[in-house]
C-alpha angles and dihedrals in degrees: 000000000000093000092044088057090046090051092049093048091046092055089055091049091048091055089052092047094050093048090054102039112021137067122219114280094204091115090057092050096045101040098076090056093061120096118259089253092053092045091054091048092053094045097048091048090053093046090051090051092052093047091050091050098047093035090059094046118102093243094053122138112241091247091056091052090053093046091048087069092062113112103179116071092214091057090055090047089057093043096044097089090056095058115105121271112241113224132192090250088057090052091051095046103035112019108051107185095218090051092048090052096050099034095053098030093237127168118223145071141304113224138167138220120245088245100236089179092046094263114101109204124205123214143165127243118195116221095262091051090052090053091049091048091056093044092051092052095049093043089053092051091050090050089055093052105271121130130195108271095031112124113248120203108204118199099196143126110309114230087217091063090067095037097254119135122208119236112258091241091057092048090049091047092052091049092051090049087049092239112151116193118208115191109238105178089090107048116196143124091287089059091055094046091051093051094046092045093054093045092052094043095051104029132191088047139161120234124208133172153112107316095237091051093049088048091054093049092047094050091053093046094048089060092059135059115308118268121236114276116261097021089122114044098182140349136196138177135226140182097030144053119278121217124196093243091056091052091046092050091052091049091053089052102040106017098246132075126243109256118212114249109183118193146119142207092258097057106010113220110009102170134355139194111228098186139024111280093005129127124268108257114221113232098241141199091028089055135037117204131206133174119207141171127242090280093054093254121138115261123218132237113299094020123114114244142172113259118241118187130193121195111215092192109041115100096175116063109021104244094182113149087343116188108218095185097249131120127218145166129223127190133211091271091059099056137064135161089291093060136254112344100167135031119221092206143338121240104188147114123336121204111200141195113263121208111212124214091256091059095256116135121214136172115247090227088076087084093053094053093044100049096043086071090059109068090183087076115078098174136003141189129183115216116200104208128211092248091059097255125119128236110201108203116203136183125192141071096319133240130289108230093259092051091047090055092047095051093041091052093050091051094043093051092048097045096045109198098353109121118234143163137200114232122187112209136179093236141356115229117247127220121254087265091056096253126142104223116218098210126021134175126227113242113229088226095050124066120228111278116252 
């Protein structure tokens, strides 16, 4: 009876929350039912509207100014692939979010990516974009089987792990929404017991988290007695790649597969898997998706390409042909004359669990969420040395003494007795593919780079 009352109260709170923080998602629900011709017509009209807005803004790229003069939608459709690709480096160097906010008198919020490549990127979302972002997330969850009022167990990075306390209003709001956060940076038996306890107490529940964390929990659960059927109604991942074997392992442990929820702080939900083994549906018409090769040319079905995303709703940071740094593949069933509407699979970054010399296990994403709170750091890389110590390489403007002490204390308390040092460098070497790796290991045969 207690949990029935909690569920009923939560549904009421969710309605209040959505009225205040989310836009309608009717466009997302209705768009797939339109014909390809109509879909293209809607998309190109929205792209033209965005180009005209950003092309007439003072911080516009020259190519946007030229494209803003286009009057015929079909002309823009043909010219679109020739427009410049916006990179994260471009956002950092040219489109400062604070400047965008003040210069154009916009209302909204400055946010930052977790920096999965070691490079946190800051951006600005206008108020309407923030409302669409919330709507896309909630709509995706509903498409995966969640309903307002259903308890959600979230295996994520605990704010306590990096010594940040949540405001009491946020804690209360999460409780009323029946969202239960389980810290996943430190993975141990207690983590598993907490997740299982919450699932059993609030069943049927939804489970959401970083893929590697869900995999760890599922592996431990699968080695024990089976859980009651139906205790988990649906589950989805975020922040990392999802492989079929991980989804299958979770299904053996909890009775449902992990569905692939692909998104990011910059653009919210970008694509989502609504059923086991199915494609990832692109959230059109709020987003327009392209896949290109290293030369910026469109790739065909079955070929791996870099993902470019265009937001047709954001009026803060210009996410026009924005390269997020992930790779994907689409097939012939995921494309029509309006473009790519479904991804066959993602081929992107993988954050893994790192076992420290003292036996403690941690998720590498700890570093992302820590360093994004220190804007003095422009890039980072953690080197696991052969002697078991960590060398934390940093680029940027450097720390004031108080900030050095703050960051050092957070890392020392988290790592326990594992020795580490901060090392400021002029640059961090990239891989042959041009990637900045977040965590690397020192080879016994290769001395540490200078």
